[in-house]
Every structure is written in C-alpha cells, then in structure tokens.
N, C-alpha and C positions, 0 to 999 in steps of 0.2 A: 589517546582515546581508545576505549574498548566498546565494541558493539556485541551485546548478547543477542543472538539471532538464531532463527531456524530457517533453513533454506525454503521450506514450503509455506512459510507464514507471509500472507499478503502485507501485513503491517511491517514486518521486517524488510520486505522487498522495498517498500516506500523509503524506509530509512537508508537502505543501501544506495538507492538512486540519489537521494539528497546528498549523502556523503560523497558519492562519486562526482556529482555535479559541482560540489564545492572543492573537489580535489583534495579531500581529507583522507589520509590513510589511517586505518584503525586496526587494532588487534581484534580479530574475529573470534568470538567465544560461542561455540555451538551449544544451544539448549534444545535438546530433543523433546519436542512436544508429544510425540507418539509414546515416548517412554515416561511421560509426565515429569520430566526433570524441572519444569517450571514450578512444580509444587513442592520440590525438595526444600528442606529447611534452610540450607545454605543459600539457595537462590532467593527464597522469600525474605531473607535478611537484607538482601540487596534491593529487591523489588517486591514489596508486600502485595502488589496487585497480582503477582503470579502470572505475568504475561511477557511476551516479547513483542517488540524489541525493548532493550534497555541500553541507553547510552551512558557510559561512565567516563567522565572527564575529570581526572584528579579526585577530589572529594565530592564532586557533583555527580549525582545519579538521576537520570531523567527517563521516565517512562512515558508512553503515548507519543505517537508519531507527530501529531500537530505540535506538541511541546518541543519535541526533538528538533523539528525543522525550524521553529521559531528561535530556539537556542542557537542553532548553527548560524542562523541569519545574524544573530547578535555578535557571536564570537569570531565569525569569518564573514564579514559583510559582502565580499565580492568573490565570485559572481553572485548576483542577487537571485534569490528564489521568490521574493515578493516584490511587486512593483514599487516605485518610489512614491506614486500618488496615492492618496487616501482611498479614493474610490476603487482604484485598481487592486489595492491590497484587500479591500473588503470583498471584491468579486472573486479573487483567487481563494480567499479563505472560505467563501460560500461554496464554491465548487469542491474544494478539498474536504470540507466538513460534511457535505452531502454524501460523498463517497465513503468517508471514514465513519460516519455515524448512522446514515440511513440505509446503506447498501451492504457494506462488508460485514458488519456485526450480525446480520440476519442469516448469513450463510457461512458462519465460522463453525469450527468443530464442536465447540461447547454447546452452541444452540442446537446444532443438528443431533448431537449426542442426547440432549434432553428430549428432543422430538421423538427420537427412536426409542428411548428407554421409557419415558413417561407417557407418550402418546401412541406408541406402537407404530410409528411411521416406518414404512419399508423404503427400499432404495428408490422405487418409482416415485413415491410421494416426496422423498427428499430431493430428487432431481427436479420435480415440478416446483417445489418450494424455492430452490436456488434460482431457477429460471424466472419465476414470478418476481422476486425481489430485485434481481439484476435488471430485468427488463424494465420494471417500473423506475428504477434509479437511472438507467441509461436513457430512457425517454426524456427525463428532465434535463440530464446533462447535455444531451445532444441539442436540445432546444436552447439551452444557455450558450452553447458553443456557436450558435448561429449569429451571435451578437458581433458588432463591429470590433470589439476589443480582441476577439480571437484572431490570431495570425497563423503562422505556421504551427504554433503550439497553442495551448489552452488560452494563454494571454500573451499576445505579441509574438515576436519571432525568435525568442529565446526560451528554452525550457525553464519551468519554475515549479513551485510547490504543487500546483494543481496537476501537472503532468506526473509528478512523483506519485500521486494518489490514483490517477487514472490508469496508468499502465498496469499495475498489479491487478486491478479489477478486470481489465480486458483479458489479461492472462488467465484469470479464473474463469471468465465467461467462455473462453475458447477450449477449456479442458474437456475431455470426453465425458466427465461426470456432470457437465452442464450442457455443453454442445450448442451454444448459441451462435448464430451467424451475425457477426458484428457489422456486416455490410448493411444491415437494416438501419444502422445509425451512421450516416455518411460523415458527419463532422467528427465523431469519435474515431471512426476508422481512419480518417485522414490524419488526425493529430497523432494517433497511435503509430501510424506508419512513419511519420516524421520522427517521433521519439526513438523508434527502433533503428533508425539510421545513425543514432548517436552512440558512441562506444560506452558512455556512462550507463545507459539503460541496458545494453547488452551485458556488460560486466556484472550488473546486479541481478541477472536472471537466476532463478533457483538452481538450474543445472550448472551454473558457474561457481557455486559456493562450495567451500571445503567439506561441508557435512552432507553434501548431496550424494545419494546412493540411487542409481538407476533402478526403477521399479519399486523403490521403498516408499 
C-alpha cells in the first residue's frame, strides 16, 4: 500500500493512526499542500478530489478518511477499529463523522484562505473562527463521551476509529494558532491522554513524518 500524505494535514494524521493501529506498513508519498502539489495534474489523475490522504492498494485508490478506515477494516479485520455490535458501530461512526464533517472542514486551509481573500478576514478573526468551530464541536463530543459506552478510549478500552479522528483535532486545538485549553473538556482530555500513551498515535504525529520540516 501507498499513502499519499502531508505531515500537517489532520485528515492524513487520521489515516496514519488507523494504519498504525492495524499494523500496516505503507510507502509514504509526500504531497506538499503548501506547494499546491495536490493540484498538480499527475496527482489529480490519481485523486480527482485534489486532497490528501489518498490510499492506494494495488489498483484501488481511496480518498476520504472515513472510506479509508472502512476499507482497512474490510481488508485487515483485526485488530478492529469498529465495534462488533451494530449500535456500537453507529456510535463510533457518529463521533467520527462529527469530527470529520462538522469540525475539521471549517478550519482547514482552503476555507480559511477563502475567508482571508474574499472576506478580508485577518489573523485575529481567523483565530476566533477556529476557536468557535472547534469549541462548538468539542462541546458535543465531550457530552457524547460521557456515555457508558466510553471506556479508556472513545468506545471501550481499545482504540478505534473515533480515536483516530479525535486525536488530530485535539492536536489542532492545542496549536498556538488556536490556543484552546482542552482541559475544559474533561472526557476528551482523558481519552486523548490515553491515546498518546500508545506508540501508534505517537508514530503518526506530524513531526514524526519524513516530510516534516521544523518551522515550515
């Protein structure tokens, strides 16, 4: 398998965690988003969406992290990233999709670039924008994590799909360009701490990737 990834991409971060939890070694192919390599004709032939990550497995190319995780679950069933029971799988998907669709897209570079160019938003306004949407999203996630289904991780006592999606968003929230105190969400903070005790999550960190350049 090959993973087209950018070290600073939250979505790529999710895919890297999922692959690490599955114990799957991949060829890492860097796609520099800052240099707009995702819009190059060669890459668009592989992924017309023009985004990362992209997982390539033989003749199969899969974009979007929800689809990537579901694919990995099918081709490498163990260890599981989704629960065995129907209700549990629905809950994990709900948590994951909330983070992937309602939180992260609103503070990605494409949206913020439009706000800056078309709306004239300055850095102070962009910081307020990031904080607003992450705060709103985390309020809901923290409430969901108060349920009895939560264990050491988002669902039970083993890491799964929802944890793959939560950790990159917490990483984003803690960056100086956002500066949120995750302690205001005790359930999120506890689960995040448990995740970061696992080597798979540490290995997936942006600074552990081959294309990472300090300060870039």
